[in-house]
Each structure stands twice: as structure tokens, then as C-alpha cells.
N, C-alpha and C positions, 0 to 999 in steps of 0.2 A: 677476457675473464680468468682469473685465477682459482683453481680449486685444490683444498689438500687432499689428495689422493695418492698415498704412499704406496698402495697396491696397484702395479700396472698389469693391465692384462694384455693391451695390445697398443698400437699406435694411437689411437684415438679413444680407447676404452680404459678407463681407471675405476677404481673403488674408493670410496671413502673409508674411515676407520669405522663407521657405521654398518657398511655393507653396502650402501648406496652406489648404484652404477652411474657412472658420469660419462657421456659420450659427447666428445667436443666436436664443433664444425660439421655437424650433421645437416644434410639438405632437408627441409620441411616442404618446400615448394618450388616452382620453377615458372619462368614465363613461356608463353607460347599458346598453341591452340588445342582443346580438349573437347571432344564429342561427348554430348549428354542426351539422355532421353529427356524432353520436354517436360516428362511429369517429375523429374528429379529436381526440377529448377522453380522457384518462385519468379517466373517470367512475366512482364506486361501482357496484357491480355491480347494484343494486336502482334505478337511475335509468332510467326509461323515457321515450323521447321523446314530444313532443306529436303530435295528429292530423297535422299536417304532416311529420311524421318527422324534425324537427329538435329539438335541445335548445336553449333560450333560456337563455342565459347572462347574468347581471345583474351589472354591474360598479359597485358602489354606491361613493360618494364616500368613506365611511369606511374601505373597502379600498382603492380606488386611491390614495388621499391619505394612507395609514397612513404614519407617518414611518418605520418600517422598510422597508417597499416602495418608498418615494420614494428613501430612501437606497441601496438596492439597485441602482438603476441608475446610480450616480455611477462613472465609469470603466469602463463595460461597452462592448464592442466593437461597432462598425458593420460590417455585413456586406452583401454584394450578394445579394439574395434570402435566404431562410431555409436555412440548412446542415441537411445530413441528419441531424446530430446537434448537441446542445448545444454551444457554444464552451466548451474547456476547456485547461489547460495543454499538451495534446498537439497540439491543432488550431489554436491561435490565431495562429500564424505564417503559416497558410495562409489563414484566413478573415478576420480582422481587418484592416479597412481603414481605421479610423477610431476616435474614442473619444466616448463620450456623457459630458458633464459638466454639473453644476449642475442637477439634476432639482429641479422645483418646480411647484407648482399655479399655474395662470393667475389672472389677476384679471379682474374684471369680466365681460365676456361671454366670457371664455376660462377662467371658474371651472370650468368643467366639464373642463378639459384638463390634461393633465400635460405641462408645457413642458421643453426640455432644450437646452443648447448644444452643436452638433454640431463636432466638428473632424475634417474628412476628410483623411487624409493620402496616400490613393492616387490617383495620377493619372488612372488609368483609370475611378475611381469618379467623380471630379470631371468628366471628360468626360461621363459617362452624366448625371450631374445637369445639367449644361449644355446636354445634347441633350435633358431633359424627363422623366427618369426621376426623380419626385420624391415619390412617395407612400411611408409609412413604414407598417412592422408590427413589433411588438415581440415578441420571442421571450422566454417566461419560463415559470417553474415556480409553478403555483398549486395550491390546495386547493379542494374543490367541496363545497358544502352545499345539498341539495335542500331546497326550502321550500314546494313546491307540485308536482305530478306534472309533470314535463318541464321544470321550472323550477329552475335552481340558480344559486347566486351563488358569485362566485370571493372567496376570502380567501388571507391569507398569500402575497401575489404577489412572487414574488422574481424580478427582471430578469435576463436573461442575455445579450440581445443586441437591437440594433434593426437591422432589416433594411431596404434600399432596394428596394422593390418596384414592379411595374408597376400593381398594384391591390391597396390593402389594406383590410381589413375596417373600418378606420375612416373610410375615404373621404378626400375632398379636404379635410377638415379636419385630418386628421393627413399633412402633406406640406410640403415644403421651400418656402417662398414666395420672391417675388420672383425669379421664374425669368427667365433671360436669353436668350429664345428669339426670334431676330429672324425673322418669317416673311416671306419674299421672294415678292411675287405673280409668280411666273414667266411666266405667260401675258402680262402687262402690260409685259415687258421685251424688248428685243430681244437677239440674242446678242451683240452689239457692247457693249449697257449691261451684260449679265451678266459678260462677260469684263472690262469695266472696273472693275465693282463688286468682283470676285473678286480683281484684282491691285491694287486700291486706287488707280486712276487716275482723276481727275475731268475732267481737260482733254481733250476729245475730239480736238484738234488735235495735241497731244502724244503721245496715243495712235496716231493715224493716222501720225504721224513714226516713231513706234518701230517700228510694223509695216513701213513702208517700208524703215527701215534693216535690220530683220531679213531682209527678203525679198534685198536687195543683198548682205548678208554670206553669206547663203546660198548665191547665185549665183555668188559669187567663190571658193567653197571654204573659208570660214572656218568653223570649228567653229560649230554653231548655238547660240544663247544658251538655256541651261536657266531654264525659267521655274518659280520656286518659288511656289506659291500660300500665302498666310499669311494667318490668322485674326486681324486686328488687333482688339484690345479697346478700346471706348472710353477706358479708363482708362489706356492706354499713352500715353506721350509721343511727339512727333513724332520723335525721334531713336531711340527704342527698337525693337529688332528681337525681334519675337514668335518663340517657339519653333516650328519646323518640325513640323507634325502627325506626319509620317512619321518624322522624328528622334525625337520624343516618343516614339511608337509602339515605335520600334526600342529606345529607352532601357528603356521598360516592359517589352518582351519580355526584355531582357537582365537587369532587375531580378527578373523573375518566375522566369527561369532560375536567377539565383544563389540566389532565395529557395528554389526547388525542391532545388537542391543541398543547401542547407542543412537543408531538410526531410527529405531522402533520408538525409544524414548523420546526422541525430539518429535517424530511426528504426532507421538502422542501428545505431547505438550502443546505443540502446535493446534491439534484438534481439540484439545480443552480449552486452549486460549479462545480460538474461533467461537467454540459452544458459548465460553462465557461473554465474549464480546456480543455474540449474537443475542444472547439473554439481556446483557445490559442494554442494547440497542432497542431491543422489544420492550424492555421496561421503561426506557425513557419515552419511547414513543406512547407507550400508553399512557405514562403519566401526562405527558404534553396534550393527549387525546382527551384525557380525563379533565384535565385543567380547562381545555378549550369547551368541553361540555358543561364544566361547572360555571364557565363564564356565561356561556350562553343560557344556562338555567338562571343565574343571577339577573341576567338582562330581561329575561322573560319574567322572572318574578317582580322585577322592578316594575315592569311595564304592567303588571296584573295588579301590582300593589295600589296603582291610582285606580280610584273607583270610576264606574262607569259615567258618572256625572262631570268628573273632572276630564276624563277623556273626550267627551262631547263638548266642553269648553274649550279644550285645547283644538277643537277641530278635528280630532282623530276619530273616525269610522272603525267599529270593532273588526271589521272584515277587510280593511284596508291593507294593501300589498305593499305600498310605498309610504313615503312621507309627503306626497304633493298636498294632502288636506292640512298638513301642518304648516304651510306656507306663512300664513298670516300671523299664527300665534308665535312661530320663530321671530318673525320680524318685530312683533311687539317685545318679545324677549330682549332682542337687541337694543330697541329703542329705550326701554325700562333700565337695562344694565347702562346706558349711556348715561340716564340722569343720575343713577346712584354712584356709578364710578365712572366719571369723564375719562376718556382716553383709553379705557380698556379695549384689549385686542378681542375682536368677535370671531366666533367659529364660522364657517361656510356651510350654507344651507344647501343639502344635496336631495332633491326630490326624488331620486331613485333608491334612496337609502331605506332599510327598513325601518318602520315607524318607530320600534323599539328603541333603536340606536338613536333616532333623532330626539326622541322624548328624553333619554339618557342624556345627551348631548346639551339640551335645554335646562335640564335639572343641574347639571354641573355648572354651567355658565351662571345659573341664578345664584347658586352657592358662593362662586366666585364673586360677584358684584356685592352679594351681602358683605361677605368677607372683607373685601376692600373698603365698603363704605362703613363698615364698622369701626375702621381705623381712624376715620375723620370725625372728629367731636360734633360738628353740626349734624350729619346724617346718622352719627351714632344714636344721639338722643331721638331722632325720628323712629330709628328701627327699635329702640328699648321701648318707647311706648306702644309700638305694634305690637311688640311681645309682651305687653303687659308689666312693662318697667323692669324687667330683667337686666343685670349687670353683667353677666356673663353668657356667653351663647356659641354653642359649637355646632355652627352650620354643616359641617361635613356629616355630622352625626343625624341630622334631620332627614325624615323621609321627604321624598320629592312633593308629596301634596301639601305639607306644611310650608316648604320652602316656596312654593308656588305662591300661595295665598300671602306669605309674610313679604315676598319680593314685590308682588303687584301694590299692595298696601302701602309699603313704604315708597314705591317708586312714585305712586300716586301722591302721598303725601309731601314728598320732596319736590314733586312737579307744582303742586299748589304754592308751595312757599316760594319756589323759584319765580313763579309767576307774579306772585304778590310782591316780590321785592323785599320780603322780609326774612327774617329768622324764625326759627322755633321759639326763641327766648321771647322775641317781640309778640310772637302770638299768644304765647302762655301770659305775658303782661297785659293781655287786651288790646294790644294796638293793633292786631289784624282782625278783621271782622269774623273769621271762620273757626278759630281755635284750634285745637288739636285732638287727636284721637287718645282717647284716656281709656277706653275698654273695649272688650271685644265686640260688644254691641255697636259701638262707634264704627270698628273696623268691617264690620258685616255690613252695615248701613252705607259705608263708604264704598266697599267694594260693589254693592249693588247698584250703586248710583254710577261709578265708572264702568263698570263691566256688567251690563245686564245679561241675564242667562240668555244663551242662543236657543233657539226653537230647533229640536231635532228635525230632520229631514228624512229620517228613515221610517 
């Protein structure tokens, strides 16, 4: 993988124009065996440690260099030490300080190593690397298979992050190479030499002259010279002014404050969204519950709308818990509906259903049968006679009590016509002996003849 890194720090370490640190070909993991405390791993319950109390985890080449596992490291974040939880979409802005790129198996004497190119974007982490914190440790989600007591192997290794640590399990083999740490033998330098080295002055005479001039300016009341100590890099040009460490630190703190504000804002938005979602859910559940309650109240009201006399005629006991007493009435409803609307699909009787539900089902079925019969000229005339000569009828709007009486009367009339082999018109012409229903009194008399009142057993 190619990087545009005009500033070369060492053999493997370069900087981009933005100041990002690029470390190429860095070992991040290796094959082999590592010892773990059982508490550190999410092992199967039946895995027991060896005599030393440790579980020895074997990382075999076929698992470490599995193409899926290798690919899982590409684009994963670089962190400073291992975070308390895996990096995810909720915490990456706080934890991610760089990016892992181009993971691959090493070659030759690095054949047991998993290499990657690291791009460190965080100035604070770059300073830690320059100061000597260079060992790496991978954070990942594996599976474990025990092949001997106390010995397991890792499989399905899926990368999550690479952490910069003080001391990793992989040891110095998994570390950022080409460190640029200058060890200054303090005891072998005078204070003057150390000061000259810090401010970058090599000419001792010029240094003495500068000190003398500083003393004279101080004596005459001129504002003392503010001396800033800079850390010059060998790669910098003679005219290039490096960043002041305190200024860089201030910028870093400011950036961190901005980032924390963003994080706080993000979590506030998440919290507000969660609260809003919870409120909407509670509102929806309440509306559903209220609707269910209204439906139950409606059913109860429809049941109560029927008079006690009608309920008794239906065979419904006021204290009944189920629909068993309505079996006969339900079958009668099916039979009459078949007369009024032959071929109509009928509901199924459920003896364990609530009485109100069965009563409602019968009422609806009667309305459907009457509505269908109204669309047939022969039966429409019969229903119109039963309803006092009405030419338009809205059966859906009728209450169940009136529907029941109309349904039974119309069914009885249609049955008599069918049995007599004639039509309503023939009966009106006097060709049938019984005539037709022409008034409410006729309707009541006919109903009394066909359906005599039941005697209450209560």
C-alpha cells in the first residue's frame, strides 16, 4: 500500500502532510502459544486449567492467517491501551486514535507474524510513541476449541482494535520499530551544555553573549526575553519552526474538549431519542389498550342492549360463563340464514366462547343474510312487507333486537312460500291460502305461532 509521506522519520516511520504518523509493516500478532488466566477468557464451561492454573491458548497459522480473520483487521481502530469494552459505533469517536490498514502475513523470518500498516492520527498518541510506548496488543472476538485438558486453540478470530500498550503478550516482536528516542547522558554534560542543547545553540561564545545581553536588558528594566524550548526534529529544515510542545498540548486539549462536547451532544441526542421512542411506545400501547377496552365495552353494551326477554328467547342465561346455552339458537340462525340467502358461508359455533361474542356473531350473520336477501327481488318483497313496506333499509345500522325479529319473521315467511311452492306475488293475488304479512300485528302473530315463548328455568 502506498502512502504520500514526504517527511521520513526512519526506515518504517513517516509523516503525511497533515502530520499523521504512518508505520508500515508493523507486527500486530503472531502464531504460537500464550498463557492466560481462565478469568481473562470467555471459555466453554468444561475447560479446566492446567496444573499451573493457566490455560494455554494455541494460535495456529491456519487460524491466525485465515483469509476472513486477516481481512477483519482492515480498517479497525488503534487505541491507547485496551478500552473497557469493544470499540463500536457508539464509542469509536472517543476511543479511535488511528487506523489499521493492509493486514497480511509476513514473509521469511516474519512468516509467523501478522503485519499491518498503522496510520496514527492523534497527536497525543504520536507523542507517546515518540516517548517509547511502542508495544501492540490486539483486541478481538475468537472462539475456543479444547483439544487437550487445559489446552485450547483459537478459531474464527475477528479483529476489533489494536491497542498501544506498555507491555503486550506478544512481547517486543509485536512493537513499533525504528524508535526515535535520543538518550542523553545527563551525568556527562554540564548544565551549560544541557541548556545549549535544549535551545539548539552550538557556538559557546554566542551563547555567552546572549546570556550577557539578557542580563543587561534585565538590569535596565526591559521586559525579560521569554525563552521557548523547541524539540527540533532532524528531518526539519533550518528555517522551519517546529510546534511548541505547550501550544501543541493546548491544541490537543482544545480538540479533546470539542470532541467531548460532540460526544456529550451525541449521547444527549441518543438519550432524547430513546425517551421519545419510549414515550411513543407507551402512547401506542395505551391507545391499543384503550381501543381494546372500548371494544370490550362495545361488546358489553351490545350484549346489554338486548332485553332480558330476548336473551331468554336466545337461550342465554344471564349468569352464563360460556356460549353452550346458545347452541340451539345458533343452529336456528344458520338454518334461517340458509333460507334467506342460500349458499351463504356460515360461522362456526364455539361453546367455550363468551356469550356476548356469540350473540354478536349471530347478530352480524343475521344482518348479512338479510342484506343479501334484500338484493333478490322475491325475498326483498317479503322483507319489505315484514318491515312495514319500507323500500330502503340499512341493516348494518339496525340494533340486534330488531334484526332478530325481522330475520326470524322474514325467514318464516320465505319458508312458508317455499313450502307452498308459490311466490309472494301469487299469494298477494289470492292463489295461496295463507296470504302475506301486511302489518306489525300480523308479524307478531306469526312469530308467536312459529316461536312460542320459552319458559324460564331460573
